[in-house]
C-alpha positions as CSV (number, residue, x, y, z in Angstrom):
1,M,230.3,-30.2,49.6
2,S,232.3,-27.3,48.2
3,E,230.1,-26.0,45.4
4,P,226.8,-24.3,46.3
5,F,223.7,-24.1,44.1
6,S,222.9,-20.4,44.2
7,I,220.1,-19.0,42.0
8,G,219.3,-15.3,41.6
9,R,216.1,-15.6,39.6
10,V,213.6,-18.3,38.7
11,I,212.4,-17.4,35.1
12,A,209.0,-18.8,34.2
13,A,209.2,-19.1,30.4
14,L,205.8,-18.6,28.7
15,D,204.4,-18.4,25.2
16,A,201.2,-19.1,23.3
17,A,201.7,-22.9,23.6
18,C,203.3,-23.1,27.1
19,H,201.0,-21.2,29.5
20,D,199.8,-24.1,31.6
21,G,198.2,-23.1,34.9
22,D,200.4,-25.5,36.9
23,L,203.6,-23.8,35.9
24,L,203.4,-20.5,37.8
25,P,202.5,-21.9,41.3
26,A,205.2,-24.5,40.9
27,A,207.8,-21.8,39.8
28,A,206.8,-19.6,42.8
29,D,207.2,-22.5,45.2
30,L,210.6,-23.2,43.7
31,A,211.7,-19.6,44.0
32,A,210.7,-19.7,47.7
33,R,212.8,-22.9,48.3
34,L,215.8,-21.4,46.5
35,E,215.3,-17.9,48.2
36,A,215.2,-16.3,44.7
37,E,213.0,-13.8,43.0
38,I,210.7,-14.9,40.2
39,E,210.1,-13.4,36.8
40,G,207.5,-14.3,34.2
41,L,208.8,-13.9,30.7
42,F,206.0,-14.1,28.1
43,I,207.4,-14.4,24.5
44,E,205.1,-13.5,21.6
45,D,206.7,-15.8,19.0
46,E,207.1,-13.6,15.8
47,N,207.4,-16.8,13.7
48,L,203.9,-17.8,14.9
49,L,202.5,-14.4,14.1
50,R,204.1,-14.5,10.7
51,L,202.4,-17.8,10.1
52,W,199.0,-16.3,10.4
53,T,199.8,-13.6,7.8
54,S,200.8,-16.2,5.2
55,P,198.3,-17.0,2.5
56,A,199.1,-20.7,3.0
57,A,197.8,-20.5,6.6
58,R,194.3,-19.2,5.8
59,H,192.9,-22.7,6.3
60,V,194.0,-25.5,8.5
61,T,192.5,-29.0,8.6
62,L,192.1,-30.5,12.1
63,G,190.0,-33.3,10.7
64,P,186.7,-32.8,8.8
65,P,185.5,-30.2,8.2
66,A,188.3,-27.7,7.7
67,R,188.0,-24.5,9.8
68,E,189.0,-21.0,9.2
69,V,192.3,-19.9,10.8
70,P,191.9,-17.1,13.3
71,S,192.9,-13.6,12.0
72,V,196.1,-11.9,13.1
73,E,194.0,-9.5,15.2
74,E,192.3,-12.4,17.0
75,I,195.7,-14.1,17.6
76,E,197.2,-10.9,19.0
77,A,194.1,-10.4,21.2
78,E,194.5,-13.9,22.6
79,L,198.2,-13.4,23.2
80,R,197.4,-10.2,25.2
81,A,194.8,-12.1,27.2
82,L,197.1,-15.0,27.9
83,A,199.8,-12.7,29.1
84,A,197.4,-10.8,31.4
85,Q,196.1,-14.0,32.9
86,A,199.7,-15.3,33.4
87,E,200.7,-12.0,35.1
88,A,197.7,-12.2,37.5
89,A,198.5,-15.8,38.3
90,L,202.1,-15.0,38.9
91,A,201.2,-12.1,41.2
92,A,198.9,-14.4,43.3
93,A,201.5,-17.3,43.4
94,A,204.3,-14.9,44.4
95,A,202.2,-13.4,47.1
96,Q,201.3,-16.8,48.5
97,H,204.9,-17.8,48.7
98,G,206.3,-14.4,49.8
99,V,208.8,-14.0,46.9
100,P,209.5,-10.8,44.9
101,W,208.2,-11.0,41.3
102,S,208.2,-9.2,38.0
103,F,206.6,-9.9,34.6
104,R,207.4,-8.8,31.1
105,V,206.1,-9.4,27.6
106,V,208.5,-9.4,24.6
107,R,208.1,-10.2,20.9
108,G,210.7,-12.1,19.1
109,R,212.1,-15.6,18.6
110,P,212.1,-17.7,21.7
111,R,215.7,-18.9,21.3
112,A,217.1,-15.4,20.8
113,E,215.0,-13.8,23.6
114,L,215.9,-16.5,26.2
115,H,219.6,-16.2,25.4
116,E,219.5,-12.4,25.6
117,R,217.3,-12.1,28.7
118,T,218.5,-14.9,31.0
119,K,221.8,-15.0,33.0
120,T,224.1,-17.7,34.3
121,R,222.5,-17.8,37.8
122,D,219.0,-18.0,36.5
123,L,216.9,-21.2,36.6
124,V,214.5,-21.3,33.7
125,V,211.2,-23.2,34.1
126,V,209.0,-24.3,31.2
127,G,205.7,-26.2,31.2
128,R,203.7,-28.3,28.8
129,G,202.0,-27.1,25.6
130,R,198.3,-26.1,25.2
131,S,196.4,-24.5,22.4
132,L,195.9,-21.1,20.8
133,A,192.6,-19.8,19.5
134,G,191.3,-23.3,19.7
135,I,194.1,-24.8,17.6
136,P,196.3,-27.4,19.3
137,L,200.0,-26.6,19.2
138,Q,202.7,-29.2,19.4
139,V,203.9,-30.1,22.9
140,G,207.5,-29.7,21.6
141,S,207.0,-26.0,21.0
142,A,209.7,-23.6,19.9
143,L,209.9,-22.3,23.5
144,Q,210.5,-25.7,25.0
145,D,213.2,-26.5,22.4
146,A,214.8,-23.1,23.2
147,V,214.8,-23.8,26.9
148,R,216.5,-27.2,26.4
149,E,219.3,-25.4,24.5
150,L,220.1,-22.9,27.3
151,P,223.6,-23.1,28.9
152,H,222.3,-22.8,32.4
153,S,220.0,-24.9,34.7
154,T,216.4,-25.6,33.6
155,L,213.3,-27.3,34.9
156,H,210.7,-28.9,32.7
157,L,207.2,-29.5,34.2
158,L,204.2,-31.6,33.1
159,R,202.1,-30.8,36.1
160,Q,202.2,-29.1,39.5
161,T,203.9,-31.1,42.2
162,P,205.5,-30.3,45.6
163,L,209.0,-30.5,44.2
164,A,210.2,-31.5,47.7
165,R,211.5,-35.1,47.3
166,P,214.4,-35.1,44.7
167,I,215.5,-38.2,42.8
168,V,219.1,-37.4,41.9
169,V,220.8,-39.0,38.8
170,L,224.6,-38.7,38.5
171,R,227.4,-40.4,36.7
172,A,230.9,-41.3,37.9
173,G,233.4,-38.7,36.8
174,S,230.9,-35.9,36.4
175,R,232.2,-32.4,37.2
176,L,228.6,-31.5,38.3
177,I,228.2,-34.0,41.2
178,D,228.6,-31.4,44.0
179,R,226.4,-28.8,42.3
180,T,223.7,-31.4,41.5
181,L,223.6,-32.7,45.1
182,A,223.5,-29.1,46.4
183,A,220.6,-28.3,44.1
184,A,218.7,-31.4,45.4
185,L,219.4,-30.5,49.0
186,R,218.1,-26.9,48.5
187,L,214.9,-28.4,47.0
188,A,214.4,-30.9,49.8
189,G,214.8,-28.1,52.3
190,R,213.6,-29.9,55.4
191,P,215.6,-30.2,58.7
192,T,216.5,-33.8,57.6
193,P,216.4,-33.9,53.8
194,E,215.8,-37.2,52.1
195,L,217.4,-38.0,48.7
196,D,217.2,-41.0,46.4
197,V,220.4,-41.0,44.4
198,L,221.0,-43.1,41.3
199,L,224.6,-43.5,40.0
200,I,224.9,-44.6,36.4
201,D,227.9,-45.7,34.3
202,D,229.9,-49.0,34.7
203,V,233.3,-47.5,35.4
204,A,236.0,-48.2,37.9
205,G,235.4,-46.4,41.2
206,T,231.6,-46.2,41.0
207,A,231.2,-48.3,44.2
208,R,233.7,-46.1,46.0
209,L,231.8,-43.0,44.8
210,Q,228.6,-44.5,46.0
211,S,230.0,-44.8,49.5
212,E,231.5,-41.3,49.4
213,I,228.2,-39.7,48.4
214,A,226.3,-41.5,51.1
215,S,228.9,-40.4,53.7
216,R,228.9,-36.8,52.4
217,L,225.2,-36.5,52.5
218,K,225.0,-38.1,56.0
219,S,227.6,-35.5,57.3
220,L,225.2,-32.8,56.0
221,G,222.3,-34.2,57.9
222,A,220.6,-35.8,55.0
223,R,219.2,-39.3,54.7
224,A,220.0,-40.9,51.3
225,R,219.6,-44.1,49.5
226,V,222.5,-44.4,46.9
227,R,222.1,-47.0,44.2
228,V,224.3,-48.0,41.2
229,A,222.8,-48.8,37.8
230,A,225.5,-49.8,35.4
231,S,225.4,-48.0,32.0
232,P,221.6,-47.9,31.7
233,T,219.7,-47.4,28.5
234,L,216.8,-45.0,28.4
235,D,214.5,-48.0,29.2
236,D,216.7,-49.1,32.1
237,L,216.7,-45.6,33.6
238,T,212.9,-45.1,33.4
239,R,212.4,-48.5,35.1
240,A,214.9,-47.5,37.8
241,L,213.0,-44.2,38.3
242,A,209.8,-46.1,38.7
243,T,211.1,-47.7,41.9
244,A,212.5,-44.4,43.3
245,D,210.8,-42.4,45.9
246,G,210.4,-38.8,44.9
247,D,208.5,-36.2,43.0
248,I,211.2,-34.4,41.0
249,L,214.2,-35.7,39.0
250,V,217.4,-33.7,39.4
251,A,220.0,-34.7,36.9
252,A,223.5,-33.5,36.0
253,A,223.6,-32.1,32.4
254,D,226.7,-34.1,31.5
255,I,224.8,-37.5,31.7
256,P,224.8,-38.8,28.1
257,L,221.1,-39.5,28.1
258,F,220.3,-35.8,29.0
259,R,222.5,-34.4,26.2
260,D,219.8,-35.5,23.7
261,R,216.7,-33.4,24.1
262,D,214.5,-36.2,22.7
263,D,215.7,-38.5,25.5
264,A,215.0,-35.9,28.2
265,S,211.5,-35.4,26.7
266,T,210.9,-39.1,26.7
267,I,211.8,-39.4,30.4
268,L,209.5,-36.5,31.2
269,E,206.6,-38.1,29.4
270,R,207.2,-41.7,30.7
271,T,207.6,-40.8,34.3
272,G,205.5,-37.7,34.7
273,L,208.2,-36.3,36.9
274,P,209.5,-32.7,36.5
275,V,213.0,-32.8,35.2
276,M,215.6,-30.3,36.5
277,I,218.8,-30.3,34.4
278,V,221.7,-28.9,36.5
279,R,224.4,-27.1,34.6
280,G,227.6,-25.4,35.7
């Protein structure tokens, strides 16, 4: 395997909606496995803050009766409190796993801030949505959408999990096969890693690639089950994943199903598995 999976930083992306308590311990565990430092990046979404200053936002109906929208001061106070809680949680998780850490709070638009403050060798981790000042926010937050659009590798979490038994999804002809397998091996991390590999696409050479991947992983001391699923739909893939043995999905970004952020979100919701999208 010629291409390594080298990560400099694990970036835990946080905002008012995505500050789930499972995210930071999982991100710190991931940083330890990848021998990387971890940074918490809490983004105060200026669009959200602008919303509270709009006259149209003074009342919101969550079902009868209508309730008063919190003031800008209340929202800013809650953002500061959420950031402080996240920093304390990150410090504890980093200490537990013995990884260097840092934390910063920025105000701006999630897409712009993430593109400006992340680098090629960063792995960006994002969690599920919560609520702000008692008001539920959409699971598909601006931060989650921004993370999906990044040009480098990302991890999407619904809950804390060991992240130690990867299920790898590849397609024949992918330029990311070596990099994706290397990422999965780094996560597995045991003396004898175990991988469940699913090859998709009905193209000539898939059976030969199946044998090559199994031999390659065996030569690296890994145990692997390599299966072929011909050109699966989203439903086919989620059924195949249900029979796989693992706790994290590691997928190459050039799989057609993962080019559509709605499909990636659907797989995350259906399986409950964290989804790592590996990019070059």
